[in-house]
C-alpha positions as CSV (number, residue, x, y, z in Angstrom):
1,M,40.1,-120.0,-15.4
2,M,39.3,-120.0,-19.1
3,P,41.3,-117.3,-21.4
4,I,39.6,-114.1,-22.6
5,E,39.5,-114.0,-26.4
6,P,40.5,-110.4,-27.5
7,V,37.9,-108.5,-29.7
8,T,38.3,-106.0,-32.5
9,L,36.2,-103.5,-32.7
10,S,36.5,-99.8,-34.7
11,L,34.9,-96.5,-33.3
12,G,32.3,-97.1,-36.6
13,A,31.2,-100.2,-35.1
14,A,31.3,-99.2,-31.7
15,L,28.4,-96.2,-32.7
16,L,26.3,-98.8,-34.5
17,L,26.6,-100.6,-31.4
18,G,25.4,-98.1,-29.4
19,L,22.6,-97.4,-31.6
20,S,21.2,-100.5,-32.1
21,F,20.8,-100.8,-28.1
22,G,19.5,-97.3,-27.9
23,S,16.9,-98.1,-30.1
24,G,15.3,-101.0,-28.0
25,P,16.5,-102.0,-25.0
26,C,17.5,-98.8,-23.9
27,N,14.2,-97.0,-24.0
28,I,12.4,-99.3,-21.8
29,A,15.0,-99.0,-19.5
30,C,15.4,-95.4,-19.0
31,L,11.4,-94.9,-19.1
32,P,10.4,-96.2,-15.5
33,Y,13.7,-93.6,-14.5
34,L,13.2,-90.4,-16.7
35,G,9.4,-91.1,-17.6
36,P,8.2,-89.9,-14.2
37,V,10.4,-86.8,-14.3
38,F,9.3,-85.6,-17.2
39,V,5.2,-86.2,-16.3
40,A,5.9,-84.2,-12.7
41,T,7.9,-81.3,-14.7
42,G,5.3,-80.8,-17.1
43,D,8.0,-79.8,-19.8
44,T,7.4,-78.8,-23.2
45,P,9.2,-80.5,-25.8
46,R,10.9,-77.1,-26.1
47,D,12.0,-77.4,-22.7
48,A,13.0,-80.7,-22.3
49,W,16.3,-80.6,-23.0
50,R,16.6,-79.4,-19.6
51,R,16.4,-82.6,-18.1
52,I,17.5,-84.8,-21.4
53,V,21.4,-82.9,-21.4
54,P,22.6,-84.0,-17.9
55,F,20.5,-87.3,-18.2
56,S,22.3,-88.1,-21.7
57,M,25.3,-86.2,-20.2
58,G,25.6,-88.4,-17.5
59,R,25.5,-91.6,-19.4
60,L,28.1,-90.4,-22.3
61,S,30.4,-89.9,-19.4
62,G,29.6,-93.2,-17.7
63,Y,30.5,-95.3,-20.8
64,A,33.7,-93.0,-21.6
65,L,35.0,-93.4,-18.1
66,L,34.1,-97.4,-18.1
67,A,35.7,-98.0,-21.2
68,G,38.7,-96.3,-20.4
69,A,39.1,-97.3,-17.2
70,A,38.7,-101.0,-19.3
71,G,41.9,-99.8,-21.6
72,W,43.9,-99.3,-18.7
73,A,43.2,-102.0,-16.1
74,G,41.8,-104.5,-18.3
75,V,38.7,-107.3,-18.1
76,L,38.9,-106.6,-14.5
77,V,36.4,-103.1,-14.8
78,R,34.0,-106.4,-16.3
79,D,33.7,-107.7,-12.7
80,W,33.8,-104.5,-11.0
81,I,30.9,-103.1,-12.5
82,E,29.1,-106.0,-11.1
83,G,29.6,-105.1,-7.3
84,P,26.4,-103.4,-5.4
85,W,27.7,-99.8,-5.6
86,V,26.2,-99.4,-9.1
87,R,22.9,-100.1,-8.3
88,W,23.2,-97.9,-5.1
89,V,24.4,-95.3,-7.2
90,L,21.6,-94.9,-9.6
91,G,19.0,-96.0,-6.8
92,G,20.6,-93.0,-4.3
93,A,20.3,-90.4,-7.7
94,T,17.1,-91.5,-8.3
95,I,15.9,-90.7,-5.3
96,L,17.5,-87.6,-5.3
97,V,15.6,-86.6,-8.2
98,A,12.7,-87.5,-6.4
99,L,13.5,-85.3,-3.9
100,S,14.7,-82.6,-6.0
101,L,10.8,-82.1,-7.5
102,L,9.8,-82.4,-4.0
103,W,11.4,-79.2,-3.2
104,R,10.8,-77.6,-6.7
105,R,7.4,-77.7,-5.7
106,H,7.3,-76.5,-2.9
107,A,9.8,-73.8,-3.4
108,N,7.7,-72.8,-6.5
109,R,4.7,-72.8,-4.5
110,P,3.0,-69.1,-4.3
111,I,2.6,-67.9,-1.0
112,C,-0.6,-65.9,-0.2
113,A,-2.9,-64.9,2.2
114,S,-3.7,-61.7,4.3
115,H,-4.8,-62.6,7.4
116,A,-6.1,-59.1,8.4
117,T,-8.3,-58.7,5.0
118,S,-8.5,-62.4,4.3
119,Q,-7.8,-61.6,0.7
120,R,-5.4,-63.5,-1.7
121,V,-2.2,-62.1,-2.2
122,T,0.0,-63.8,-5.0
123,L,3.7,-63.0,-5.0
124,P,5.8,-62.5,-7.8
125,P,7.2,-66.1,-9.1
126,Q,9.8,-67.6,-6.9
127,P,13.1,-68.5,-8.7
128,D,13.3,-72.4,-9.7
129,K,15.1,-74.0,-6.8
130,S,15.5,-76.9,-8.0
131,A,19.4,-76.7,-8.8
132,A,20.0,-80.6,-7.4
133,L,18.0,-81.5,-10.2
134,P,20.5,-81.4,-13.1
135,G,22.8,-82.7,-10.5
136,G,20.7,-86.0,-9.8
137,L,19.7,-86.1,-13.3
138,F,23.8,-86.9,-14.3
139,M,24.3,-89.3,-11.6
140,M,21.2,-91.1,-12.5
141,G,22.6,-91.2,-16.1
142,M,25.8,-92.2,-15.3
143,G,24.7,-95.3,-13.0
144,M,22.6,-96.4,-15.9
145,A,25.1,-96.8,-17.8
146,L,27.2,-98.5,-15.8
147,N,24.8,-101.2,-15.1
148,P,25.7,-104.4,-17.2
149,C,24.7,-105.4,-20.4
150,A,25.6,-107.8,-23.2
151,P,26.8,-104.4,-25.6
152,L,28.6,-102.7,-23.1
153,G,30.2,-105.9,-22.3
154,T,31.8,-105.6,-25.7
155,I,32.5,-102.5,-25.3
156,I,34.7,-103.0,-22.1
157,L,36.3,-106.2,-23.7
158,A,37.4,-105.0,-27.1
159,A,39.0,-101.1,-25.0
160,A,40.8,-103.8,-22.7
161,T,42.4,-105.7,-26.1
162,T,43.0,-102.1,-26.8
163,A,45.5,-101.5,-23.4
164,S,44.7,-98.5,-23.7
165,I,43.0,-95.5,-21.6
166,F,42.9,-93.3,-25.1
167,N,41.5,-95.8,-27.1
168,G,39.0,-96.9,-24.4
169,L,37.7,-93.4,-24.0
170,Q,37.2,-93.3,-27.9
171,L,35.0,-96.6,-28.2
172,G,33.3,-95.4,-25.0
173,L,32.2,-92.3,-26.4
174,S,31.3,-94.0,-29.4
175,F,29.1,-96.3,-28.3
176,G,27.9,-93.7,-25.7
177,L,26.4,-91.0,-28.5
178,G,25.1,-94.1,-30.5
179,A,23.0,-95.5,-27.6
180,V,21.6,-91.5,-25.9
181,L,20.9,-90.3,-29.8
182,L,17.6,-92.1,-30.2
183,P,16.1,-92.4,-26.7
184,S,17.2,-88.4,-26.5
185,L,14.6,-88.1,-29.1
186,I,12.1,-90.1,-28.3
187,F,12.1,-88.3,-24.7
188,T,12.2,-84.7,-26.4
189,F,9.1,-85.4,-28.6
190,G,7.7,-88.0,-27.4
191,V,7.4,-88.2,-23.4
192,A,8.1,-84.7,-22.7
193,H,5.0,-83.7,-25.1
194,F,2.9,-86.5,-23.5
195,G,4.0,-85.4,-20.1
196,S,2.9,-81.4,-20.9
197,Q,0.1,-82.6,-22.8
198,L,-1.0,-85.2,-19.5
199,R,-1.0,-82.0,-17.2
200,D,-2.6,-79.3,-19.4
201,H,-6.0,-81.4,-19.8
202,I,-6.1,-82.9,-16.2
203,G,-6.9,-79.7,-14.5
204,G,-6.9,-80.3,-10.6
205,W,-5.5,-83.4,-10.9
206,R,-2.2,-82.2,-11.4
207,N,-0.9,-82.1,-7.7
208,A,-2.2,-85.6,-7.2
209,L,0.0,-86.6,-10.7
210,E,2.9,-85.0,-9.1
211,N,2.7,-86.7,-6.2
212,T,2.7,-90.2,-7.7
213,S,5.4,-89.2,-10.1
214,I,7.8,-88.1,-7.0
215,A,6.4,-91.6,-5.3
216,L,7.0,-93.3,-8.6
217,L,10.8,-92.2,-8.8
218,V,11.5,-93.3,-5.0
219,V,10.1,-96.8,-5.3
220,M,12.8,-97.3,-7.9
221,G,15.1,-95.7,-6.1
222,S,14.7,-97.8,-3.1
223,A,14.5,-100.9,-4.9
224,T,17.1,-100.4,-7.6
225,A,19.4,-99.5,-4.1
226,M,18.5,-102.5,-2.7
227,G,18.9,-105.0,-5.7
228,W,14.8,-106.1,-6.1
229,I,15.2,-104.6,-9.9
230,A,17.7,-103.4,-12.4
231,P,17.4,-101.2,-15.6
């Protein structure tokens, strides 16, 4: 085995590396997973933070933990994340989000119909019972963060060079902050706006749109878990 050359990386350089990654490949990779969520929920840009925050926190946690582990265990972490368990986390979390959206849809559906008078009676709105959605989004974000890519490989090598958990965590957080900044803005003001406008203009097709979004998430999650596709 050829020796691995040490890599020295400052926190500023890690941040810039994350920004360059988040400005291009990250948006493409996240869109098939996070896009259907906004289409299904119809969140406006004002409410998009409910989806963006847990997803971004999952990514930040994943980058920080991964780089911290690299600072402790060395470059062995790079081989560790190439195992099948990473795609199982991302695939399972994606399916969990789909099931949460399905449960949310049925839990919030108004209960009506009076058998005695055949009159439609709408009850007060039911509480949003999508408690699993933030947790699923957090795990989805963490699964996205743990997927190997060239910029992340550089962070892992740099963290391993420091031989310090604390320094590794700092590098991971710096990279993560750069990586999530631009995608968060794009999804908040772009994808969420598109999803809400789409739902506002399709009228009676909303149920079909929600079903399609949920089905797409199930397909993406299953295909990811099986290793057929990779973000």
